[in-house]
C-alpha positions as CSV (number, residue, x, y, z in Angstrom):
1,M,-73.1,57.4,-46.1
2,D,-73.9,61.2,-44.9
3,Y,-71.3,63.7,-44.0
4,K,-71.9,65.9,-41.4
5,N,-71.0,69.7,-42.2
6,D,-68.2,72.3,-40.6
7,N,-70.5,73.8,-38.1
8,E,-71.9,70.2,-37.0
9,F,-68.2,69.0,-36.6
10,D,-67.2,71.5,-34.6
11,K,-70.0,71.4,-31.8
12,N,-69.2,67.9,-30.9
13,Q,-65.2,69.3,-30.2
14,P,-63.9,70.8,-26.9
15,N,-63.2,74.6,-26.6
16,T,-59.5,75.9,-27.6
17,S,-59.0,76.6,-24.2
18,D,-59.9,73.1,-22.9
19,I,-57.7,71.7,-25.2
20,T,-54.8,73.8,-24.5
21,E,-55.3,73.3,-20.8
22,I,-55.1,69.2,-21.3
23,T,-52.5,69.7,-23.2
24,K,-50.3,71.3,-20.7
25,V,-51.7,68.3,-18.1
26,E,-50.2,65.9,-20.3
27,E,-47.2,67.2,-21.7
28,Q,-46.4,67.9,-17.6
29,S,-47.4,64.5,-17.2
30,K,-44.5,63.2,-19.6
31,E,-42.1,65.6,-18.2
32,S,-42.7,63.8,-14.7
33,I,-42.4,60.3,-16.3
34,N,-39.4,61.1,-17.8
35,V,-37.7,62.4,-15.1
36,D,-38.8,59.1,-13.2
37,H,-37.3,57.0,-15.9
38,T,-34.0,59.1,-16.1
39,E,-33.7,57.8,-12.2
40,E,-34.4,54.3,-12.9
41,N,-31.9,53.7,-15.8
42,S,-30.2,51.3,-14.5
43,Y,-32.7,48.7,-15.0
44,A,-33.7,49.6,-18.5
45,V,-36.4,47.0,-19.2
46,D,-38.0,47.9,-16.1
47,A,-38.0,51.8,-16.8
48,T,-39.1,51.1,-20.2
49,F,-42.6,48.9,-18.9
50,T,-43.1,51.3,-16.3
51,M,-43.6,54.4,-18.7
52,E,-46.0,52.3,-21.3
53,T,-48.0,51.6,-18.5
54,N,-47.9,55.3,-17.2
55,S,-48.6,56.7,-20.7
56,F,-51.5,53.9,-21.3
57,V,-53.4,54.7,-17.9
58,N,-52.8,58.4,-18.4
59,R,-54.2,58.2,-22.0
60,E,-57.4,56.0,-21.0
61,D,-58.2,58.8,-18.2
62,Q,-57.8,61.4,-20.3
63,E,-60.0,59.8,-23.1
64,E,-62.7,59.7,-20.0
65,R,-62.4,63.0,-18.8
66,S,-62.6,64.3,-22.2
67,E,-65.4,62.4,-23.3
68,F,-68.0,62.3,-20.0
69,E,-66.7,65.0,-17.7
70,P,-65.7,67.6,-19.9
71,T,-66.6,70.8,-17.1
72,T,-65.2,69.0,-14.3
73,E,-61.7,68.5,-16.3
74,A,-61.7,72.4,-17.0
75,T,-62.7,73.1,-14.3
76,V,-59.3,71.5,-12.4
77,T,-56.2,74.0,-12.0
78,P,-53.1,72.8,-13.9
79,G,-51.6,72.4,-10.4
80,M,-53.6,69.9,-8.4
81,E,-53.9,68.2,-11.5
82,Q,-49.7,67.5,-12.0
83,T,-49.5,66.9,-8.1
84,R,-52.2,63.8,-8.3
85,T,-50.6,62.5,-11.3
86,N,-46.9,62.6,-9.6
87,N,-48.0,61.1,-6.6
88,Q,-49.8,58.0,-8.2
89,V,-46.2,57.5,-10.3
90,D,-44.7,58.1,-7.3
91,Q,-46.4,55.1,-5.4
92,L,-45.7,52.5,-8.4
93,N,-42.2,53.8,-8.5
94,K,-41.6,53.0,-5.1
95,K,-43.3,49.7,-5.0
96,K,-41.5,48.8,-8.1
97,Q,-38.3,49.9,-6.4
98,N,-39.1,47.6,-3.5
99,V,-39.6,44.9,-5.5
100,K,-36.7,45.0,-7.2
101,G,-34.6,46.0,-4.4
102,F,-35.5,42.3,-2.8
103,A,-35.0,40.8,-6.3
104,S,-31.5,42.0,-6.6
105,T,-31.0,40.9,-2.7
106,L,-31.8,38.2,-3.4
107,A,-30.1,37.3,-6.4
108,A,-26.7,39.3,-5.0
109,G,-27.1,36.4,-2.1
110,V,-27.3,33.2,-4.5
111,I,-24.7,34.6,-6.8
112,G,-22.6,34.9,-3.3
113,S,-23.4,31.7,-1.9
114,V,-22.4,29.9,-5.5
115,L,-18.9,31.6,-5.8
116,T,-18.1,30.9,-2.0
117,L,-19.2,27.1,-2.4
118,A,-17.2,27.0,-5.5
119,I,-13.6,28.6,-4.7
120,L,-13.4,28.1,-0.8
121,P,-12.5,24.3,-1.2
122,H,-9.3,25.7,-3.6
123,T,-8.1,27.9,-0.7
124,D,-6.2,27.7,2.7
125,Y,-8.8,29.9,4.2
126,I,-10.5,26.8,6.5
127,K,-7.3,25.5,7.2
128,N,-6.2,28.9,8.8
129,H,-9.6,30.0,10.4
130,F,-10.9,26.4,11.4
131,P,-7.8,23.8,12.0
132,K,-9.5,22.3,15.1
133,V,-12.8,21.3,12.4
134,E,-9.9,20.0,9.7
135,T,-8.3,18.0,12.2
136,Q,-11.6,16.5,14.3
137,E,-12.7,15.7,10.6
138,A,-9.5,13.6,9.9
139,I,-10.0,12.0,13.1
140,S,-13.3,10.8,12.6
141,S,-12.2,9.1,9.1
142,Q,-9.3,7.3,10.4
143,Q,-11.7,6.1,12.9
144,A,-14.2,5.0,10.4
145,V,-14.7,1.3,10.5
146,K,-13.3,-0.2,6.9
147,P,-14.5,-3.7,5.6
148,V,-12.5,-6.2,6.4
149,V,-11.0,-7.7,3.5
150,A,-8.2,-10.9,2.8
151,Q,-4.8,-9.2,2.3
152,P,-2.3,-11.1,-0.5
153,T,0.5,-13.0,1.5
154,A,3.9,-11.6,1.3
155,A,6.4,-13.8,0.3
156,T,10.0,-13.2,1.9
157,S,13.2,-14.6,1.3
158,N,13.3,-15.6,5.2
159,S,10.1,-17.0,5.3
160,I,10.2,-20.4,7.6
161,A,7.0,-21.9,5.4
162,D,10.0,-21.9,2.6
163,T,12.8,-23.2,4.9
164,V,10.7,-26.2,5.7
165,E,9.9,-26.9,2.4
166,K,13.3,-27.3,1.0
167,V,14.3,-29.0,4.1
168,S,11.7,-31.6,4.4
169,K,12.0,-32.9,0.6
170,A,15.6,-34.4,3.0
171,I,13.3,-36.2,5.6
172,V,12.4,-39.4,4.6
173,G,10.0,-42.5,6.2
174,I,11.8,-45.6,7.5
175,V,9.9,-48.6,7.8
176,N,11.5,-51.7,9.5
177,Y,10.0,-55.3,8.5
178,Q,11.3,-58.2,10.8
179,Q,11.1,-61.4,10.7
180,Q,8.4,-63.2,11.7
181,Q,7.6,-67.5,12.3
182,N,4.2,-68.6,10.5
183,N,2.9,-71.7,12.6
184,F,-0.5,-71.2,11.5
185,Y,-0.6,-74.2,9.1
186,G,1.8,-76.1,11.5
187,N,4.9,-75.6,9.2
188,P,7.5,-74.2,11.9
189,S,10.0,-73.3,9.2
190,S,7.8,-70.8,7.6
191,S,8.3,-67.1,8.3
192,Q,7.5,-63.7,6.7
193,S,8.8,-60.1,6.8
194,V,6.3,-58.0,8.6
195,E,6.0,-54.5,9.8
196,S,7.3,-53.9,13.4
197,G,7.7,-50.3,13.5
198,S,8.8,-47.0,11.8
199,G,10.2,-43.9,11.9
200,S,11.9,-41.0,10.1
201,G,15.7,-40.3,8.8
202,V,17.6,-37.2,7.1
203,I,19.6,-37.5,3.7
204,F,22.2,-35.8,4.5
205,Q,24.9,-36.3,1.8
206,K,24.7,-38.1,-2.0
207,N,28.1,-39.1,-3.5
208,N,27.8,-40.7,-7.0
209,N,25.7,-43.3,-7.0
210,T,24.8,-43.5,-3.3
211,A,22.3,-41.4,-1.0
212,Y,23.1,-41.4,2.9
213,I,20.7,-41.3,5.5
214,V,21.0,-40.7,9.1
215,T,18.5,-41.9,12.1
216,N,18.3,-43.6,15.5
217,N,19.8,-47.1,16.1
218,H,16.5,-48.1,17.6
219,V,14.4,-47.8,14.5
220,V,16.6,-50.3,12.4
221,E,17.2,-52.3,14.8
222,G,16.6,-56.2,14.4
223,A,15.1,-55.3,11.1
224,R,15.6,-57.7,7.9
225,K,14.3,-55.0,5.5
226,L,14.5,-51.4,5.5
227,E,12.2,-49.3,3.4
228,V,12.4,-45.8,2.7
229,S,9.8,-43.5,1.5
230,L,10.5,-40.3,0.0
231,Y,9.6,-36.9,-0.4
232,D,7.7,-37.5,-3.8
233,G,6.3,-40.4,-2.7
234,E,8.8,-43.0,-4.4
235,K,9.9,-45.7,-2.3
236,A,13.3,-47.8,-1.9
237,T,15.4,-50.4,-0.2
238,A,17.8,-49.3,2.6
239,E,21.3,-50.8,3.3
240,V,22.7,-50.6,6.6
241,V,26.0,-48.8,6.8
242,G,27.2,-49.2,10.5
243,T,24.8,-48.7,14.0
244,D,26.0,-47.6,17.5
245,A,23.8,-48.7,20.0
246,L,25.2,-46.9,22.7
247,T,24.7,-43.6,21.0
248,D,21.4,-44.7,19.2
249,L,22.8,-43.7,16.2
250,A,22.8,-45.2,12.5
251,V,23.5,-44.7,8.6
252,L,21.3,-46.1,6.2
253,K,22.3,-45.9,2.2
254,I,20.3,-45.5,-0.7
255,D,20.5,-45.1,-4.5
256,A,20.8,-41.9,-5.2
257,K,18.6,-41.7,-8.5
258,Y,15.7,-41.3,-5.5
259,V,17.4,-38.2,-3.9
260,T,16.4,-34.5,-5.1
261,A,17.8,-32.6,-1.9
262,T,20.0,-33.1,1.1
263,A,20.2,-31.5,4.1
264,D,22.9,-29.8,6.0
265,F,24.0,-29.8,9.7
266,G,24.9,-26.5,11.8
267,N,26.9,-25.8,14.6
268,S,24.4,-27.3,17.8
269,S,27.3,-25.6,20.2
270,T,25.9,-21.9,19.4
271,L,22.5,-22.8,20.5
272,R,21.0,-21.3,23.6
273,P,17.8,-21.5,25.7
274,G,15.3,-19.7,23.8
275,D,16.2,-19.8,20.3
276,Q,13.5,-20.8,17.8
277,V,13.7,-24.5,16.5
278,Y,11.3,-26.9,14.5
279,A,11.0,-30.5,14.6
280,I,10.3,-32.7,11.2
281,G,9.5,-35.9,11.3
282,N,6.7,-38.9,10.6
283,P,4.8,-38.8,13.8
284,L,2.6,-42.6,13.9
285,G,3.8,-43.7,11.0
286,L,3.8,-42.4,7.3
287,D,0.1,-41.2,7.1
288,L,1.6,-38.0,8.9
289,S,4.9,-37.7,7.3
290,R,6.5,-34.4,7.1
291,T,4.9,-33.3,10.1
292,V,6.6,-30.0,11.2
293,T,6.2,-29.0,14.9
294,Q,7.3,-25.3,16.6
295,G,9.2,-24.4,19.7
296,I,12.2,-23.4,21.5
297,V,15.1,-24.7,22.8
298,S,14.4,-25.5,26.6
299,A,18.0,-26.5,27.7
300,T,21.3,-27.3,26.3
301,N,23.5,-30.0,27.3
302,R,21.0,-32.6,29.1
303,S,22.4,-35.6,30.7
304,I,19.7,-38.5,30.1
305,A,20.1,-41.8,31.2
306,I,19.1,-44.1,28.4
307,T,19.0,-48.0,28.2
308,T,20.3,-49.8,25.2
309,S,21.3,-53.1,23.9
310,A,24.8,-52.4,24.4
311,G,24.0,-51.3,28.0
312,N,22.9,-48.0,30.1
313,W,24.2,-44.5,28.6
314,D,24.2,-40.9,29.5
315,T,23.4,-39.2,26.4
316,N,24.0,-35.8,26.0
317,V,20.9,-34.2,24.4
318,I,19.1,-30.9,23.6
319,Q,15.9,-30.2,25.2
320,T,13.1,-29.2,23.0
321,D,9.1,-28.2,23.6
322,A,8.5,-29.1,20.1
323,A,6.5,-31.9,19.5
324,I,8.1,-35.3,19.5
325,N,5.9,-38.3,19.3
326,P,6.9,-41.8,18.1
327,G,7.3,-42.2,14.2
328,N,9.8,-38.9,15.0
329,S,12.9,-40.9,16.0
330,G,15.5,-40.2,13.8
331,G,14.0,-36.8,12.3
332,A,15.8,-33.5,12.3
333,L,15.7,-30.3,14.6
334,I,16.0,-27.5,12.7
335,N,16.7,-24.1,13.3
336,P,15.4,-21.1,11.4
337,Q,18.4,-21.0,8.7
338,G,17.2,-24.8,7.8
339,Q,20.3,-26.4,9.2
340,V,20.2,-29.9,10.9
341,I,21.4,-29.0,14.7
342,G,19.9,-32.4,15.9
343,I,18.4,-35.6,15.5
344,N,15.1,-36.3,17.3
345,S,16.1,-39.4,19.3
346,L,13.3,-39.6,22.5
347,K,10.8,-38.2,25.0
348,I,9.4,-38.0,28.3
349,S,6.4,-39.6,27.8
350,E,5.0,-39.9,31.7
351,S,1.5,-39.2,32.8
352,G,0.8,-35.4,33.4
353,V,3.9,-34.2,31.5
354,E,4.8,-32.6,28.7
355,G,6.9,-30.5,26.2
356,L,9.9,-33.0,27.1
357,G,11.8,-33.9,23.9
358,F,14.8,-34.9,23.5
359,A,17.9,-34.5,20.0
360,I,21.2,-35.8,19.8
361,P,23.2,-32.5,19.2
362,S,25.1,-32.2,15.8
363,N,28.3,-31.5,17.0
364,D,28.1,-35.0,19.0
365,L,27.0,-36.8,16.5
366,I,28.8,-36.2,13.7
367,P,31.8,-37.5,14.6
368,I,30.0,-41.1,15.2
369,V,28.4,-40.3,11.7
370,N,31.9,-40.0,10.1
371,E,33.1,-43.0,11.8
372,L,30.3,-45.3,10.8
373,I,30.8,-44.6,7.0
374,K,34.1,-45.0,7.1
375,N,34.5,-48.1,9.1
376,G,30.8,-49.5,9.6
377,K,31.0,-49.3,13.7
378,I,32.5,-47.8,16.3
379,D,35.7,-48.7,17.2
380,R,36.0,-47.8,21.3
381,P,38.4,-49.5,24.0
382,Y,37.4,-53.2,25.2
383,L,37.7,-54.6,28.9
384,G,35.2,-57.5,28.1
385,V,33.5,-57.4,31.2
386,G,29.6,-57.5,32.3
387,L,28.5,-54.4,34.7
388,A,26.1,-53.6,37.2
389,D,25.0,-50.4,39.5
390,L,25.8,-51.3,43.1
391,D,23.1,-49.2,44.2
392,Q,21.0,-51.7,42.2
393,V,22.5,-55.4,43.6
394,A,21.2,-56.9,46.7
395,Q,23.4,-55.9,50.1
396,M,24.2,-60.1,50.4
397,Y,26.6,-59.4,47.1
398,W,28.4,-56.5,48.7
399,Q,31.8,-56.9,50.3
400,N,32.8,-55.3,53.6
401,L,33.0,-51.2,52.1
402,P,33.7,-49.1,55.0
403,S,33.7,-45.9,53.0
404,T,31.5,-46.4,49.7
405,T,28.2,-47.2,49.1
406,K,28.8,-46.4,45.2
407,G,30.3,-48.4,42.1
408,V,30.4,-50.9,39.6
409,I,30.5,-54.7,40.7
410,L,31.6,-57.0,38.0
411,T,28.9,-59.4,36.5
412,N,30.8,-61.6,34.4
413,I,34.8,-61.3,32.9
414,E,34.9,-63.0,29.2
415,A,38.1,-65.4,28.7
416,N,40.6,-63.8,26.8
417,S,39.8,-60.6,27.0
418,V,42.4,-57.6,28.7
419,A,40.2,-57.9,31.5
420,A,40.3,-61.3,32.2
421,S,44.1,-61.2,31.6
422,S,45.1,-58.2,33.9
423,G,43.3,-60.1,37.2
424,L,40.1,-58.4,37.4
425,Q,37.6,-61.0,38.9
426,V,33.6,-61.3,39.4
427,K,32.2,-59.3,42.4
428,D,35.3,-57.0,42.3
429,I,33.7,-53.4,42.7
430,I,35.4,-50.9,41.1
431,V,35.5,-47.5,42.3
432,S,37.9,-45.3,40.2
433,M,39.5,-44.7,36.8
434,N,42.8,-43.1,36.9
435,G,41.9,-40.9,40.1
436,T,38.1,-40.7,39.0
437,E,35.4,-41.1,41.1
438,I,33.0,-44.3,39.3
439,T,30.2,-44.3,40.7
440,S,27.8,-46.3,37.7
441,S,28.4,-47.8,34.7
442,S,27.6,-44.8,33.0
443,D,30.6,-43.4,34.9
444,L,32.7,-46.0,33.4
445,R,31.8,-46.3,29.8
446,K,32.0,-42.7,29.6
447,Y,34.9,-42.1,30.3
448,L,36.5,-45.8,28.6
449,Y,35.0,-44.1,25.3
450,T,36.1,-40.1,26.0
451,K,39.2,-40.2,28.0
452,V,41.6,-42.9,26.9
453,S,42.5,-44.7,24.0
454,K,43.4,-48.1,22.6
455,G,47.4,-49.2,23.9
456,D,46.5,-46.4,26.9
457,E,47.0,-48.4,30.8
458,I,44.0,-47.8,33.3
459,K,44.9,-47.9,37.1
460,F,41.2,-49.2,38.7
461,G,40.7,-48.9,42.2
462,V,38.9,-51.9,43.0
463,Y,37.4,-53.3,46.5
464,R,37.8,-57.0,46.9
465,D,37.2,-59.0,49.9
466,G,36.4,-55.5,51.7
467,K,39.6,-54.0,51.1
468,Q,40.5,-51.2,48.5
469,I,43.2,-52.6,45.8
470,T,44.7,-51.1,42.4
471,V,44.4,-52.9,39.1
472,N,46.3,-52.0,36.3
473,V,44.6,-52.7,33.2
474,K,46.5,-52.3,29.5
475,L,43.7,-51.4,27.0
476,A,44.2,-53.6,23.6
477,D,45.6,-51.9,20.3
């Protein structure tokens, strides 16, 4: 390798004055850059980057000028070069500042929004400054349609279903089997028992080995055999304790081993129209056993004229709109407490009539039931006469009656009866008993069975041969 001498090397280098001038310009530029860096010291990374870039640019400019334009660089005054360099640096710094300002503003906005969304829900700011908005949101959430779901049924101690379930165990079905002649094979002496009807009953007492059932007389009347169907499906043969056709009541008994529950009687005198009641029985037979129907007490102390095998009788009843159908007879009418306040007995079933059912009040049937258990029958005063209402008899049989068209005509008189021994005669028309007006056979029976007792004497007001007379009758002991 060839080396140049010192003179050749010196020829290619700029002179000392030029170097001095260039050096001064560079130092001034560096001082300017250092000043700018100090002003932007809050953004250290950006300041360092700016310094390096400016230095790099200035060095390139210096090298180009020293290599290609040495004469021009030498003629430029230090003040002009310093001004140009400062202007370039100022423009770059302004651009940097604009970018930095926008970026910092954007960052501050984002951070502020995040802090607001994170903190506000945990403060009372919205409640205090926007109460209406919160209220509207609450109302909107209340009005939102929720899915419909099945809720569990809550069982309560006073549930009517629990009450009915308990009482239903004391309700029985009763089937009446009667004797029927069988002449199919030409043997008139053969016969068999066939089902002739059915009804309901209520187990009200259990004593030792015997359980007692109350029902209607017309349910058991004429029976050769009575079969009782119990709550659990067991069947038992019932025996008649006693019947009373006039009040349409009967008492049966069965073996107590079949019985698991009994019903209690309530006080029917406390009933008022509008009280809730429930009828339990076997409408249309055992296939619909222990059917429950709901209604109210429509009226109390109704008097209904009925025709029985013992004669006509005005029965005191409770009127209800609870559905009572054939087969319900003898079943229970209960209150919401599960007490039996009546025995369902009859209904009016004329065309166009609905909701007219009747039950014998518990206060009326309890004395009858007790007497049937004790004596097997109702022991009432006895006259020994046949009766017919005067207004139902043809006028050709009337005698001259100047002041009345109502009363009871005697159609027959039994021999050896108190009526025969007292002088009463057939065709006598009774119009009063002890001064009380008698207009029908029901009036006569009610007075005889409720107002007087055995051994009492009764003064009958009687029309005979068109004249009114008094006949005294002493009742047998």
